C-alpha positions as CSV (number, residue, x, y, z in Angstrom):
1,X,26.1,31.3,49.0
2,X,23.9,28.3,49.5
3,X,21.0,30.1,47.8
4,X,23.1,30.8,44.8
5,X,24.0,27.2,44.4
6,X,20.4,26.1,44.5
7,X,19.4,28.8,42.0
8,X,22.2,27.7,39.6
9,X,21.3,24.0,39.9
10,X,17.6,24.8,39.3
11,X,18.5,26.9,36.3
12,X,20.7,24.1,34.9
13,X,18.0,21.5,35.4
14,X,15.4,23.7,33.7
15,X,17.7,24.4,30.8
16,X,18.4,20.7,30.4
17,X,14.7,19.8,30.4
18,X,14.0,22.5,27.8
19,X,16.8,21.3,25.6
20,X,15.8,17.7,26.0
21,X,12.2,18.5,25.1
22,X,13.2,20.3,22.0
23,X,15.4,17.5,20.9
24,X,12.6,14.9,21.4
25,X,10.2,17.1,19.4
26,X,12.7,17.3,16.6
27,X,13.1,13.5,16.6
28,X,9.3,13.0,16.5
29,X,8.9,15.3,13.5
30,X,11.3,13.2,11.4
31,X,9.6,9.9,12.3
32,X,6.1,10.8,11.5
33,X,4.3,9.1,8.6
34,X,3.9,11.2,5.4
35,X,0.5,12.6,4.7
36,X,-2.0,10.6,2.7
37,X,-2.1,11.1,-1.0
38,X,-3.9,14.2,-2.1
39,X,-7.5,13.7,-3.3
40,X,-8.1,14.1,-7.0
41,X,-8.7,17.6,-8.4
42,X,-12.3,18.7,-7.8
43,X,-12.9,16.3,-4.9
44,X,-14.4,17.9,-1.9
45,X,-12.4,18.1,1.3
46,X,-13.2,15.3,3.8
47,X,-13.4,12.6,1.1
48,X,-17.1,12.7,0.8
49,X,-18.3,13.1,-2.8
50,X,-21.0,15.6,-3.5
51,X,-23.7,15.1,-6.1
52,X,-23.5,17.1,-9.3
53,X,-25.6,20.2,-9.5
54,X,-28.2,20.6,-12.2
55,X,-26.1,23.2,-13.9
56,X,-23.2,20.8,-14.1
57,X,-25.4,18.1,-15.5
58,X,-26.8,20.5,-18.1
59,X,-23.2,21.3,-19.2
60,X,-21.8,17.8,-19.1
61,X,-24.7,16.0,-20.6
62,X,-25.9,18.7,-23.0
63,X,-29.5,18.6,-21.7
64,X,-32.3,20.2,-23.6
65,X,-34.6,22.6,-21.7
66,X,-37.3,19.9,-21.3
67,X,-34.7,17.4,-20.1
68,X,-33.3,19.9,-17.6
69,X,-36.8,20.5,-16.1
70,X,-37.5,16.8,-15.8
71,X,-34.0,15.9,-14.5
72,X,-34.3,18.7,-11.9
73,X,-37.6,17.4,-10.7
74,X,-36.2,13.8,-10.3
75,X,-33.1,15.1,-8.4
76,X,-35.2,17.3,-6.1
77,X,-37.5,14.4,-5.3
78,X,-34.5,12.1,-4.6
79,X,-32.8,14.7,-2.3
80,X,-36.0,15.2,-0.4
81,X,-36.5,11.4,0.1
82,X,-32.9,11.1,1.1
83,X,-33.2,14.0,3.6
84,X,-36.3,12.4,5.1
85,X,-34.6,9.0,5.4
86,X,-31.6,10.5,7.2
87,X,-33.9,12.2,9.7
88,X,-35.7,8.9,10.4
89,X,-33.9,7.6,13.5
90,X,-36.1,4.5,13.9
91,X,-34.4,2.5,11.2
92,X,-31.4,0.3,11.6
93,X,-28.3,0.9,9.6
94,X,-29.0,-2.0,7.2
95,X,-32.6,-0.9,6.7
96,X,-31.5,2.7,6.0
97,X,-28.9,1.5,3.6
98,X,-31.4,-0.7,1.7
99,X,-33.9,2.2,1.5
100,X,-31.2,4.5,0.3
101,X,-30.4,2.1,-2.5
102,X,-34.1,1.9,-3.4
103,X,-34.3,5.7,-3.6
104,X,-31.2,5.8,-5.9
105,X,-32.5,3.0,-8.1
106,X,-35.9,4.7,-8.5
107,X,-34.2,8.0,-9.4
108,X,-31.9,6.2,-11.9
109,X,-34.9,4.4,-13.5
110,X,-36.7,7.8,-14.0
111,X,-33.5,9.4,-15.4
112,X,-33.1,6.5,-17.8
113,X,-36.4,7.4,-19.4
114,X,-35.6,11.1,-19.6
115,X,-32.0,10.9,-20.9
116,X,-30.8,9.4,-24.2
117,X,-28.8,6.2,-23.9
118,X,-25.5,8.1,-24.5
119,X,-26.5,10.8,-21.9
120,X,-27.5,8.1,-19.3
121,X,-24.2,6.2,-19.8
122,X,-22.3,9.4,-19.3
123,X,-24.4,10.3,-16.3
124,X,-23.5,7.0,-14.7
125,X,-19.8,7.7,-15.1
126,X,-20.2,11.1,-13.5
127,X,-21.8,9.6,-10.3
128,X,-19.5,9.4,-7.3
129,X,-18.3,5.9,-6.5
130,X,-20.2,4.2,-3.6
131,X,-18.3,2.7,-0.8
132,X,-18.7,-1.0,-0.6
133,X,-20.4,-2.3,2.5
134,X,-17.8,-3.2,5.1
135,X,-18.2,-6.5,6.9
136,X,-18.1,-6.4,10.7
137,X,-14.7,-6.9,12.2
138,X,-13.7,-10.5,12.8
139,X,-13.3,-11.7,16.4
140,X,-9.8,-11.9,17.6
141,X,-8.6,-15.5,18.2
142,X,-8.3,-16.4,21.9
143,X,-4.8,-16.5,23.2
144,X,-3.9,-19.7,25.2
């Protein structure tokens, strides 16, 4: 008889815990924040913008065959320099960022000579937006 009471009490306690756990999970589900806004159509997952392919540039900028060859050479050179820079672990973040900007500026200067002014202006609008440099976090004021 005593064993039956202990079994019943244990079963009731377990049932109560399971019910309480389910109720708490249901409450958590209603208080969560909504998901962030969906990225624009065509944006890659993860939020990181990908550069346009040469075929996309040919279509969007109406490049001639000669322009396509020259633009492709510039982009291949830029990507190789960027890859080499990312593999260089000796640079500080600021130095790497400055060199990356130099690589982009050099490629843009070459593209400006290859493309017509209208094509170059459209090319600039097609480029992914760069994140602004974030300042270091401010020190918290001391509490007295």
